[in-house]
Short mmCIF file of the C-alpha atoms (twelve columns), coordinates in Angstrom:
data_MODEL
# 
_entry.id   MODEL 
# 
loop_
_atom_site.group_PDB 
_atom_site.id 
_atom_site.type_symbol 
_atom_site.label_atom_id 
_atom_site.label_alt_id 
_atom_site.label_comp_id 
_atom_site.label_asym_id 
_atom_site.label_seq_id 
_atom_site.Cartn_x 
_atom_site.Cartn_y 
_atom_site.Cartn_z 
_atom_site.pdbx_PDB_model_num 
ATOM 1   C CA . MET A 1   137.666 123.117 81.080  1 
ATOM 2   C CA . ASP A 2   137.556 125.614 83.962  1 
ATOM 3   C CA . THR A 3   136.011 124.314 87.127  1 
ATOM 4   C CA . ALA A 4   133.936 126.137 89.699  1 
ATOM 5   C CA . PRO A 5   135.450 126.741 93.149  1 
ATOM 6   C CA . ARG A 6   134.775 123.804 95.414  1 
ATOM 7   C CA . ILE A 7   134.565 123.780 99.170  1 
ATOM 8   C CA . ASP A 8   137.015 121.532 100.998 1 
ATOM 9   C CA . SER A 9   135.180 118.308 101.788 1 
ATOM 10  C CA . GLN A 10  137.350 117.885 104.895 1 
ATOM 11  C CA . ALA A 11  136.219 121.133 106.476 1 
ATOM 12  C CA . PRO A 12  134.356 120.508 109.742 1 
ATOM 13  C CA . ALA A 13  130.589 120.710 109.379 1 
ATOM 14  C CA . THR A 14  128.750 123.129 111.601 1 
ATOM 15  C CA . SER A 15  125.682 122.138 113.563 1 
ATOM 16  C CA . ALA A 16  123.591 124.245 111.173 1 
ATOM 17  C CA . GLN A 17  124.575 122.208 108.123 1 
ATOM 18  C CA . ARG A 18  122.042 119.706 106.883 1 
ATOM 19  C CA . ALA A 19  122.130 117.322 103.978 1 
ATOM 20  C CA . VAL A 20  120.065 118.576 101.054 1 
ATOM 21  C CA . THR A 21  118.492 116.599 98.239  1 
ATOM 22  C CA . VAL A 22  117.298 117.880 94.883  1 
ATOM 23  C CA . LEU A 23  114.463 115.943 93.240  1 
ATOM 24  C CA . ILE A 24  114.057 116.555 89.512  1 
ATOM 25  C CA . ALA A 25  111.237 115.364 87.262  1 
ATOM 26  C CA . ARG A 26  111.842 115.204 83.498  1 
ATOM 27  C CA . ARG A 27  109.570 114.037 80.676  1 
ATOM 28  C CA . VAL A 28  111.274 112.048 77.939  1 
ATOM 29  C CA . LEU A 29  109.895 110.795 74.622  1 
ATOM 30  C CA . PRO A 30  110.265 107.005 74.200  1 
ATOM 31  C CA . ALA A 31  112.536 107.462 71.178  1 
ATOM 32  C CA . ALA A 32  114.912 109.627 73.236  1 
ATOM 33  C CA . VAL A 33  115.224 107.354 76.286  1 
ATOM 34  C CA . ALA A 34  118.656 105.952 75.399  1 
ATOM 35  C CA . GLY A 35  120.141 109.397 74.788  1 
ATOM 36  C CA . PHE A 36  118.580 110.828 77.939  1 
ATOM 37  C CA . GLU A 37  119.811 108.018 80.176  1 
ATOM 38  C CA . ALA A 38  123.326 108.235 78.715  1 
ATOM 39  C CA . ALA A 39  123.461 112.001 79.283  1 
ATOM 40  C CA . MET A 40  122.143 111.643 82.826  1 
ATOM 41  C CA . GLN A 41  124.762 109.014 83.639  1 
ATOM 42  C CA . GLY A 42  127.378 111.495 82.454  1 
ATOM 43  C CA . MET A 43  125.938 114.164 84.729  1 
ATOM 44  C CA . LEU A 44  125.841 111.800 87.704  1 
ATOM 45  C CA . ALA A 45  129.465 110.835 87.097  1 
ATOM 46  C CA . ALA A 46  130.479 114.501 86.919  1 
ATOM 47  C CA . ALA A 47  128.707 115.266 90.213  1 
ATOM 48  C CA . GLN A 48  130.725 112.587 91.994  1 
ATOM 49  C CA . GLY A 49  133.846 114.738 91.674  1 
ATOM 50  C CA . PHE A 50  132.370 117.564 93.745  1 
ATOM 51  C CA . ALA A 51  132.926 118.040 97.455  1 
ATOM 52  C CA . GLY A 52  130.044 116.946 99.654  1 
ATOM 53  C CA . HIS A 53  128.439 114.714 97.035  1 
ATOM 54  C CA . LEU A 54  126.421 112.001 98.796  1 
ATOM 55  C CA . GLY A 55  124.909 110.217 95.822  1 
ATOM 56  C CA . GLY A 56  122.688 110.422 92.808  1 
ATOM 57  C CA . GLN A 57  120.286 108.228 90.917  1 
ATOM 58  C CA . VAL A 58  118.060 108.118 87.856  1 
ATOM 59  C CA . VAL A 59  114.673 106.596 88.677  1 
ATOM 60  C CA . PRO A 60  112.946 105.295 85.523  1 
ATOM 61  C CA . PRO A 61  109.160 105.405 85.053  1 
ATOM 62  C CA . ASP A 62  107.127 102.970 87.151  1 
ATOM 63  C CA . LEU A 63  105.069 101.990 84.117  1 
ATOM 64  C CA . VAL A 64  106.160 102.052 80.483  1 
ATOM 65  C CA . GLU A 65  103.333 101.843 77.959  1 
ATOM 66  C CA . ASP A 66  103.480 101.482 74.218  1 
ATOM 67  C CA . GLY A 67  102.997 104.670 72.265  1 
ATOM 68  C CA . ASP A 68  104.565 108.096 71.869  1 
ATOM 69  C CA . GLU A 69  103.506 109.617 75.193  1 
ATOM 70  C CA . PRO A 70  106.399 111.180 77.183  1 
ATOM 71  C CA . LEU A 71  107.758 109.095 80.046  1 
ATOM 72  C CA . LEU A 72  108.230 110.631 83.493  1 
ATOM 73  C CA . TYR A 73  111.754 110.206 84.866  1 
ATOM 74  C CA . HIS A 74  112.943 111.276 88.309  1 
ATOM 75  C CA . VAL A 75  116.531 112.224 89.119  1 
ATOM 76  C CA . VAL A 76  117.958 112.589 92.628  1 
ATOM 77  C CA . PHE A 77  121.085 114.509 93.661  1 
ATOM 78  C CA . ALA A 78  122.185 114.651 97.316  1 
ATOM 79  C CA . PHE A 79  124.869 116.827 98.926  1 
ATOM 80  C CA . ASP A 80  125.908 117.243 102.539 1 
ATOM 81  C CA . SER A 81  125.278 121.005 102.641 1 
ATOM 82  C CA . GLU A 82  123.688 123.892 100.772 1 
ATOM 83  C CA . GLU A 83  127.157 125.300 100.016 1 
ATOM 84  C CA . HIS A 84  128.334 122.126 98.296  1 
ATOM 85  C CA . LEU A 85  125.084 121.851 96.356  1 
ATOM 86  C CA . ALA A 86  125.437 125.465 95.206  1 
ATOM 87  C CA . ALA A 87  128.992 124.777 93.989  1 
ATOM 88  C CA . TRP A 88  127.691 121.919 91.851  1 
ATOM 89  C CA . GLN A 89  124.694 123.844 90.530  1 
ATOM 90  C CA . SER A 90  126.833 126.802 89.422  1 
ATOM 91  C CA . SER A 91  129.583 124.672 87.868  1 
ATOM 92  C CA . PRO A 92  130.504 124.521 84.166  1 
ATOM 93  C CA . GLU A 93  130.321 120.719 84.387  1 
ATOM 94  C CA . ARG A 94  126.649 120.780 85.311  1 
ATOM 95  C CA . ALA A 95  125.918 123.402 82.635  1 
ATOM 96  C CA . HIS A 96  127.633 121.209 80.043  1 
ATOM 97  C CA . TRP A 97  125.606 118.115 80.923  1 
ATOM 98  C CA . LEU A 98  122.354 120.065 81.068  1 
ATOM 99  C CA . GLN A 99  122.943 120.969 77.424  1 
ATOM 100 C CA . GLN A 100 123.428 117.267 76.666  1 
ATOM 101 C CA . VAL A 101 120.192 116.333 78.476  1 
ATOM 102 C CA . LEU A 102 117.973 119.095 77.076  1 
ATOM 103 C CA . PRO A 103 117.511 117.734 73.504  1 
ATOM 104 C CA . HIS A 104 116.090 114.495 74.900  1 
ATOM 105 C CA . THR A 105 113.431 116.051 77.141  1 
ATOM 106 C CA . VAL A 106 109.989 117.603 76.659  1 
ATOM 107 C CA . GLY A 107 108.885 120.727 78.513  1 
ATOM 108 C CA . HIS A 108 110.484 122.205 81.596  1 
ATOM 109 C CA . GLN A 109 111.979 120.266 84.472  1 
ATOM 110 C CA . GLN A 110 110.213 120.195 87.825  1 
ATOM 111 C CA . LEU A 111 112.663 120.712 90.670  1 
ATOM 112 C CA . GLN A 112 112.136 120.341 94.400  1 
ATOM 113 C CA . ARG A 113 114.764 120.901 97.100  1 
ATOM 114 C CA . VAL A 114 114.381 119.154 100.457 1 
ATOM 115 C CA . THR A 115 116.529 118.710 103.550 1 
ATOM 116 C CA . GLY A 116 116.811 115.810 105.926 1 
ATOM 117 C CA . LEU A 117 113.560 113.848 106.211 1 
ATOM 118 C CA . ASP A 118 111.425 116.877 105.306 1 
ATOM 119 C CA . TYR A 119 110.505 115.313 101.948 1 
ATOM 120 C CA . TRP A 120 108.714 112.441 103.669 1 
ATOM 121 C CA . PHE A 121 106.832 114.552 106.198 1 
ATOM 122 C CA . ALA A 122 105.929 117.733 104.336 1 
ATOM 123 C CA . ALA A 123 102.237 118.271 103.740 1 
ATOM 124 C CA . PRO A 124 101.188 117.628 100.120 1 
ATOM 125 C CA . ASN A 125 101.401 120.743 97.898  1 
ATOM 126 C CA . SER A 126 102.366 122.869 100.872 1 
ATOM 127 C CA . THR A 127 105.528 124.551 102.088 1 
ATOM 128 C CA . THR A 128 104.051 126.298 105.130 1 
ATOM 129 C CA . ARG A 129 102.970 123.510 107.495 1 
ATOM 130 C CA . ALA A 130 105.346 122.950 110.396 1 
ATOM 131 C CA . ALA A 131 107.077 119.587 110.583 1 
ATOM 132 C CA . PRO A 132 105.783 117.080 113.167 1 
ATOM 133 C CA . PRO A 133 107.658 116.671 116.459 1 
ATOM 134 C CA . ARG A 134 110.963 114.850 116.017 1 
ATOM 135 C CA . TRP A 135 109.901 111.902 118.188 1 
ATOM 136 C CA . LYS A 136 106.889 111.305 115.930 1 
ATOM 137 C CA . VAL A 137 109.132 111.536 112.866 1 
ATOM 138 C CA . ALA A 138 111.423 108.938 114.458 1 
ATOM 139 C CA . VAL A 139 108.510 106.587 115.230 1 
ATOM 140 C CA . VAL A 140 107.045 106.746 111.729 1 
ATOM 141 C CA . THR A 141 110.489 106.418 110.132 1 
ATOM 142 C CA . TRP A 142 111.151 103.276 112.166 1 
ATOM 143 C CA . LEU A 143 107.706 101.893 111.301 1 
ATOM 144 C CA . GLY A 144 108.641 102.222 107.639 1 
ATOM 145 C CA . ILE A 145 112.280 101.176 107.734 1 
ATOM 146 C CA . PHE A 146 111.876 98.050  109.897 1 
ATOM 147 C CA . PRO A 147 109.528 96.100  107.570 1 
ATOM 148 C CA . THR A 148 111.339 97.446  104.494 1 
ATOM 149 C CA . VAL A 149 114.738 96.254  105.693 1 
ATOM 150 C CA . LEU A 150 113.282 92.942  106.890 1 
ATOM 151 C CA . LEU A 151 111.676 92.324  103.495 1 
ATOM 152 C CA . LEU A 152 114.908 93.126  101.655 1 
ATOM 153 C CA . PHE A 153 116.945 90.835  103.923 1 
ATOM 154 C CA . LEU A 154 114.509 88.014  103.243 1 
ATOM 155 C CA . THR A 155 114.324 88.541  99.476  1 
ATOM 156 C CA . VAL A 156 117.269 90.490  98.037  1 
ATOM 157 C CA . ALA A 157 120.057 89.836  100.568 1 
ATOM 158 C CA . PRO A 158 120.275 86.075  99.842  1 
ATOM 159 C CA . LEU A 159 120.854 86.878  96.159  1 
ATOM 160 C CA . LEU A 160 123.853 89.042  97.150  1 
ATOM 161 C CA . ALA A 161 125.387 86.562  99.579  1 
ATOM 162 C CA . ASP A 162 128.538 86.142  97.461  1 
ATOM 163 C CA . TRP A 163 129.126 89.890  97.115  1 
ATOM 164 C CA . HIS A 164 131.637 91.841  99.193  1 
ATOM 165 C CA . LEU A 165 130.233 93.692  102.207 1 
ATOM 166 C CA . VAL A 166 130.429 97.253  100.841 1 
ATOM 167 C CA . PRO A 167 128.553 96.703  97.535  1 
ATOM 168 C CA . ARG A 168 126.047 94.478  99.332  1 
ATOM 169 C CA . VAL A 169 125.271 97.187  101.886 1 
ATOM 170 C CA . LEU A 170 125.244 99.804  99.128  1 
ATOM 171 C CA . VAL A 171 122.528 97.958  97.179  1 
ATOM 172 C CA . ILE A 172 120.408 97.247  100.252 1 
ATOM 173 C CA . THR A 173 120.538 100.817 101.556 1 
ATOM 174 C CA . LEU A 174 119.853 102.238 98.087  1 
ATOM 175 C CA . LEU A 175 116.739 100.063 97.808  1 
ATOM 176 C CA . VAL A 176 115.643 101.115 101.302 1 
ATOM 177 C CA . VAL A 177 115.861 104.801 100.351 1 
ATOM 178 C CA . VAL A 178 113.984 104.312 97.064  1 
ATOM 179 C CA . ILE A 179 111.228 102.161 98.614  1 
ATOM 180 C CA . MET A 180 110.840 104.467 101.611 1 
ATOM 181 C CA . THR A 181 110.763 107.642 99.510  1 
ATOM 182 C CA . TRP A 182 108.348 106.551 96.784  1 
ATOM 183 C CA . VAL A 183 106.338 103.702 98.341  1 
ATOM 184 C CA . VAL A 184 106.320 103.333 102.124 1 
ATOM 185 C CA . ALA A 185 106.787 106.820 103.587 1 
ATOM 186 C CA . PRO A 186 104.109 108.587 101.477 1 
ATOM 187 C CA . ARG A 187 101.540 105.998 102.545 1 
ATOM 188 C CA . LEU A 188 102.535 106.001 106.208 1 
ATOM 189 C CA . THR A 189 102.481 109.782 106.451 1 
ATOM 190 C CA . ARG A 190 99.079  109.865 104.724 1 
ATOM 191 C CA . TRP A 191 97.591  107.175 106.991 1 
ATOM 192 C CA . LEU A 192 99.078  108.725 110.151 1 
ATOM 193 C CA . HIS A 193 98.580  112.366 109.137 1 
ATOM 194 C CA . PRO A 194 96.004  113.168 111.893 1 
ATOM 195 C CA . TRP A 195 98.378  111.826 114.553 1 
ATOM 196 C CA . LEU A 196 101.524 113.394 113.088 1 
ATOM 197 C CA . HIS A 197 99.979  116.859 112.906 1 
ATOM 198 C CA . ALA A 198 97.699  116.661 115.929 1 
ATOM 199 C CA . LYS A 199 97.599  119.828 117.996 1 
ATOM 200 C CA . ALA A 200 99.019  119.567 121.491 1 
# 
């Protein structure tokens, strides 16, 4: 299979480069869950071979009810730059796995591209509001990460005590990102919205 040109992952990053994350929402019928998850795991594995790949994850529905209603899945892909993301998105490998995923989904995918911490601090349903000052972003991020990490060290970390350091840190940091992105950060930014976006 021909492969798309890939940018050298060892090339020095410029100050303008920023990590970029693609958030994808897909609806899947209950009967197609196994096929969808298998195809997505294939896509995630393929993405790992591309320069600049930072990680990927399939996030299953929060609540699964009995019946035939489609289930909402979220998929996350992260790359260290727009150029590396573009190489993945235009690749034959991605096109191949999209064809494997498509029969298991209902309707069109919803795709959102974000950079850095913009996903946490963007105004709901808006792409025009300026981001808060960086020092406020840092304060709110710390307010979310500190209790999240503390909770995980008190609950999950003891269960991983016998694991090697790298997989243990991998699991903890993955949980921090998921909890911050879908639980803690949205609530903090909503509660502190007047302060974050207060006019000088």
